[in-house]
C-alpha positions in Angstrom: 87.8 148.1 71.6 89.1 150.0 74.6 91.9 148.5 76.8 90.7 146.3 79.6 92.4 146.4 83.0 94.4 143.4 81.8 96.4 145.8 79.6 97.8 147.5 82.7 99.0 144.4 84.4 101.6 143.0 82.0 105.1 142.7 83.4 107.6 145.4 82.2 109.9 142.6 80.9 107.5 141.9 78.1 106.4 145.5 77.5 104.2 146.5 80.4 101.1 148.4 79.4 102.3 148.6 75.8 102.4 144.9 75.4 100.9 143.8 72.0 100.9 147.4 70.7 104.4 147.4 69.1 103.9 147.7 65.4 107.5 146.8 64.5 107.9 143.8 62.2 110.7 141.6 63.2 113.2 139.9 60.8 111.7 136.4 60.7 108.2 137.8 60.3 109.4 139.9 57.4 110.9 136.8 55.8 107.6 134.8 56.4 105.6 137.6 54.8 108.0 138.0 51.9 107.8 134.2 51.2 104.0 134.2 51.2 104.0 137.2 48.8 106.6 135.6 46.5 104.7 132.3 46.3 101.4 134.2 45.6 103.0 136.3 42.8 105.0 133.4 41.3 102.9 130.2 41.8 104.7 128.6 38.9 108.1 128.7 40.7 109.3 126.5 43.6 110.5 128.5 46.6 114.1 127.5 47.3 114.3 127.8 51.1 118.0 128.2 52.0 117.2 129.8 55.3 115.8 126.8 57.2 117.6 126.3 60.5 116.7 122.7 61.1 117.5 119.3 59.4 115.6 118.4 56.3 115.4 114.7 57.2 113.7 112.4 59.7 115.6 110.8 62.5 117.1 107.4 61.5 114.9 104.4 61.6 116.7 102.8 64.5 116.0 105.8 66.6 112.4 105.9 65.7 112.0 102.1 66.3 113.6 102.5 69.7 111.0 105.2 70.6 108.2 102.9 69.5 109.4 100.0 71.6 110.1 102.2 74.7 106.8 104.1 74.4 105.0 100.7 74.9 106.6 100.1 78.2 104.5 101.0 81.3 107.6 101.9 83.3 108.3 104.8 80.9 104.9 106.4 81.3 105.5 108.5 84.4 107.3 111.7 85.1 111.0 111.7 84.3 111.9 114.7 86.5 115.7 115.1 86.3 116.2 111.4 85.3 116.7 108.8 83.9 120.1 107.6 84.5 120.5 105.5 81.3 120.5 108.6 79.2 123.0 110.4 81.4 125.4 107.4 81.3 125.1 107.3 77.5 125.8 111.1 77.4 128.9 110.6 79.4 130.2 107.9 77.1 129.2 110.0 74.1 131.4 112.8 75.3 134.3 110.4 75.7 133.8 108.5 72.4 133.3 111.5 70.2 135.1 114.4 71.9 137.7 112.6 74.1 136.2 114.1 77.3 136.8 111.6 80.1 135.8 111.6 83.7 132.3 113.2 83.5 130.2 111.8 86.3 126.8 111.0 84.9 125.2 111.3 88.4 126.6 114.7 89.3 127.9 116.4 86.2 125.1 115.7 83.6 121.4 116.4 83.5 119.0 116.0 80.6 117.2 119.0 79.1 114.1 119.4 77.0 116.2 120.9 74.2 119.0 123.4 74.4 116.6 126.4 74.3 115.0 125.4 77.6 118.5 125.1 79.2 119.5 128.6 78.0 116.2 130.1 79.3 116.6 128.6 82.8 120.3 129.1 83.5 120.0 132.8 84.3 117.6 132.0 87.1 120.4 130.2 88.9 122.9 133.1 88.6 121.7 136.4 87.4 120.9 139.2 89.9 120.0 142.8 88.9 123.0 144.5 87.5 124.9 141.4 86.5 126.2 141.2 82.9 126.0 138.4 80.4 128.6 138.5 77.6 127.1 137.2 74.3 128.5 136.9 70.8 126.5 138.6 68.1 125.1 137.7 65.7 123.8 134.7 67.6 121.0 133.0 69.4 119.4 135.5 71.9 117.6 133.3 74.5 120.2 133.6 77.3 120.3 137.3 76.8 116.6 137.7 76.8 116.2 136.0 80.2 119.2 137.8 81.6 117.4 141.1 80.9 114.1 139.8 82.2 115.9 139.2 85.6 117.3 142.7 85.7 120.7 141.9 84.2 122.4 143.5 81.2 123.7 142.0 78.0 127.1 143.1 76.5 127.5 142.0 72.9 130.7 140.7 71.4 130.8 141.2 67.6 131.9 138.3 65.5 133.8 139.7 62.6 135.5 138.1 59.6 138.8 139.8 60.5 138.9 137.9 63.8 137.7 134.6 62.2 134.3 135.1 63.8 135.7 134.7 67.3 135.0 137.3 69.9 137.7 139.8 70.8 138.1 139.0 74.5 141.1 141.3 74.9 139.0 144.3 74.0 136.6 143.9 76.9 136.6 146.7 79.5 137.6 146.0 83.1 134.4 147.4 84.6 132.4 145.1 82.3 134.4 142.0 83.2 134.1 142.7 86.9 130.3 142.6 86.6 130.1 139.8 84.1 128.4 136.6 85.4 128.1 134.6 82.1 130.1 134.3 78.9 128.0 132.6 76.2 129.8 130.9 73.3 128.5 128.7 70.4 131.0 126.8 68.2 130.6 125.6 65.5 128.8 128.9 65.3 125.3 129.8 64.2 125.1 131.7 61.9 128.8 132.0 60.8 129.8 128.4 60.7 133.1 129.3 62.4 134.8 126.7 64.6 136.7 127.4 67.8 140.3 126.3 68.6 141.9 124.8 71.7 144.0 128.0 72.0 140.8 130.1 72.0 139.2 128.0 74.6 142.3 128.3 76.7 142.0 132.1 76.6 138.4 131.8 77.6 139.2 129.6 80.6 142.0 132.0 81.7 139.6 135.0 81.5 136.9 133.1 83.3 139.1 132.2 86.2 140.5 135.7 86.5 137.1 137.4 86.7 135.0 134.6 88.2 132.8 134.2 85.1 130.6 131.2 84.3 131.2 129.9 80.7 128.3 128.5 78.8 129.2 126.7 75.7 126.3 125.9 73.4 127.6 122.9 71.5 124.5 122.2 69.3 126.6 121.8 66.2 129.7 120.4 67.8 129.7 117.1 66.1 128.9 118.4 62.6 132.4 119.1 61.2 134.1 118.4 57.9 137.3 118.2 55.9 139.5 116.8 58.7 138.1 119.2 61.4 137.6 117.0 64.4 134.7 117.7 66.8 135.9 119.9 69.6 134.3 120.1 73.1 135.0 122.9 75.4 135.1 120.4 78.2 138.1 118.6 76.5 140.3 121.6 77.3 142.1 121.4 80.7 140.4 123.7 83.3 137.1 124.0 81.4 135.1 122.0 84.0 136.4 124.5 86.7 134.6 127.4 85.0 131.7 126.2 83.0 129.3 123.8 81.3 128.5 122.6 77.8 125.0 122.2 76.3 124.6 119.4 73.8 121.5 118.9 71.7 120.4 116.0 69.5 118.4 118.2 67.3 121.0 119.0 64.7 123.4 116.2 65.0 120.8 113.4 64.9 117.9 115.0 63.0 115.8 115.1 66.2 114.8 118.7 66.3 111.2 118.2 67.4 112.1 115.5 69.9 113.4 118.2 72.3 116.2 116.3 74.0 119.7 117.2 75.0 121.9 117.5 78.1 124.0 119.9 80.2 127.4 118.6 81.3 130.3 120.1 83.2 131.0 121.8 86.5 129.2 119.9 89.3 128.0 123.0 91.1 126.6 124.6 88.0 124.9 121.4 86.9 123.4 121.1 90.4 122.1 124.7 90.4 120.7 124.3 87.0 119.0 121.0 88.0 117.4 122.8 90.9 115.9 125.5 88.7 114.9 122.9 86.1 113.1 120.9 88.8 110.9 123.9 89.4 110.2 124.5 85.7 109.5 121.1 84.1 108.9 117.5 84.9 111.4 116.0 82.5 111.3 114.7 79.0 109.3 111.5 78.2 111.5 108.6 79.2 110.8 106.8 75.9 112.4 109.8 74.1 115.3 109.6 76.5 115.8 106.0 75.7 115.6 106.6 72.0 118.1 109.4 72.4 120.4 107.0 74.3 120.3 104.8 71.2 121.3 107.7 69.1 124.2 108.7 71.3 125.4 105.1 71.2 125.5 105.4 67.3 127.7 108.4 66.5 128.1 107.1 63.0 124.6 108.6 62.4 126.1 112.0 62.8 129.0 111.1 60.6 126.6 110.3 57.8 124.7 113.5 58.3 128.0 115.5 58.2 129.0 113.9 54.9 125.8 115.1 53.4 126.2 118.6 54.7 129.8 118.7 53.5 128.8 117.6 50.0 126.1 120.3 49.9 128.4 123.0 51.2 130.8 122.2 48.3 128.0 122.6 45.8 126.6 125.8 47.3 130.0 127.5 47.7 130.9 126.7 44.1 127.5 128.0 42.9 127.7 131.3 44.8 131.3 131.9 43.8 130.2 131.9 40.1 128.2 135.0 40.9 131.0 136.8 42.7 130.2 135.9 46.3 133.3 135.5 48.6 131.9 132.2 49.8 134.2 130.0 51.9 133.2 126.5 53.1 132.9 126.5 56.9 134.5 123.7 58.9 131.3 123.0 60.8 127.5 123.4 61.1 125.1 123.5 58.2 125.3 127.3 57.7 127.1 129.2 55.1 127.6 132.9 56.0 128.5 135.2 53.2 128.8 139.0 52.7 125.8 140.5 51.0 126.4 142.5 47.8 126.1 146.2 47.7 123.8 146.1 44.8 123.3 145.1 41.2 125.2 146.7 38.3 123.0 149.2 36.7 120.1 148.4 39.1 119.1 148.1 42.7 121.3 149.0 45.7 121.3 147.1 48.9 122.0 149.2 52.0 121.6 146.2 54.3 121.7 142.4 54.2 118.0 142.5 54.9 117.5 144.5 51.6 119.3 141.8 49.7 117.5 139.0 51.4 114.2 140.5 50.6 115.2 140.9 47.0 116.2 137.3 46.7 112.9 136.1 48.2 110.6 138.4 46.2 112.4 138.4 42.9 114.2 135.1 42.7 112.2 133.0 45.2 115.4 132.1 47.1 115.0 132.5 50.9 118.0 133.3 53.2 118.3 134.9 56.6 120.0 138.3 56.8 122.3 139.4 59.6 123.3 143.1 60.0 124.6 142.9 63.5 128.3 142.9 62.7 128.6 143.7 59.0 126.1 142.9 56.3 125.8 139.1 55.8 123.3 136.5 54.7 123.0 133.0 56.1 122.4 130.2 53.6 121.6 126.7 55.0 122.4 123.4 53.4 119.3 121.9 55.0 117.3 122.8 51.9 114.8 120.1 50.8 116.4 117.6 48.3 115.5 114.0 47.9 118.9 112.7 46.9 122.2 113.8 45.4 120.8 114.3 41.9 118.1 116.5 43.4 120.8 118.6 45.2 122.3 119.2 41.8 118.9 120.2 40.5 118.5 122.8 43.3 122.0 124.3 42.5 121.2 124.5 38.8 117.9 126.2 39.6 119.8 128.8 41.7 122.1 129.4 38.8 119.2 129.8 36.3 117.5 132.3 38.6 120.6 134.4 39.1 121.8 134.1 35.5 122.5 137.5 34.0 122.6 139.3 37.4 125.9 141.1 38.0 126.3 141.8 41.7 128.5 144.6 43.1 130.5 143.8 46.2 132.8 146.8 46.7 
């Protein structure tokens, strides 16, 4: 079929007249296809999906019950716009109770969002002009960068390396880049590395932002999921943070509410106001019943503590399992991701030039799914959100991994 005139009308930001003609297969599509092929070739084996980036459990019954009750109320049926206030008040108290952040005005310094992704997609419209730069850590979540480029801005990537504890090297940034920088995007605890930030690091960030007039966006989607004595750390808890930036919180990971699409932006009043203005021209707010259920969740942080305990236990199991096969696996202090260097190959057998090569091998040959990252070294991301009914089932999954990898001698140097 020949191209219609429609083919000539697509915006350059999504490919222009070549839109839909790109034959490149992207990472997650490759993973999807490999999993389908593996299940077809080995129907007798369970696919162990260690690459899932979302919780494996439902939201707690109390949250679901609150949604049910609120959904029946006629006053909750209308547009939410940038309200309602009850959720914002709960968010302000949550920041204080869990992170020790006091003095956040729920009316001026918080606005709800339909998930962190929507916030990251809209923020560039409030700040980015052609030629502006967004500084983004890599590997990482690309949405803010995508929309920066769609608006004519540029993205400068800051590699997260093991040598620097998976924190960006801010001192290595060039002056001409910093002068043009409008955003600095951070995400700690980090996806995919599991690394946590420190107060000292955030102090450096604030100092840099003030010197070069940069807006800091801290994606705190995993901020409350910490273990082994690591206390949840909010960027906003560091003196001066509210002068330079905002923090995005999501209930998806910390309350098992991924599909509910609810979170909030908090911090600098002007940034929040600008974001709310853009948001008001993009959506009509999340269903008020969902906001009320989310309010209930924020008032019960012990829910997250229970979830963290489960992830901590699973991390212990997975780290020990991988170490048996030579992986230099180290338990992270936060998130549900375990980030490990991919082997170079198998003794007397296959060689892996990239993490993607290794990930594809695991899926097709062992029916173990992971996510590869080759952006700053060759690493694979395991997730402890794999499906398991209880603790005994977790042990079963670990034993199954051991059985499938038994006899395989990986080469790491």
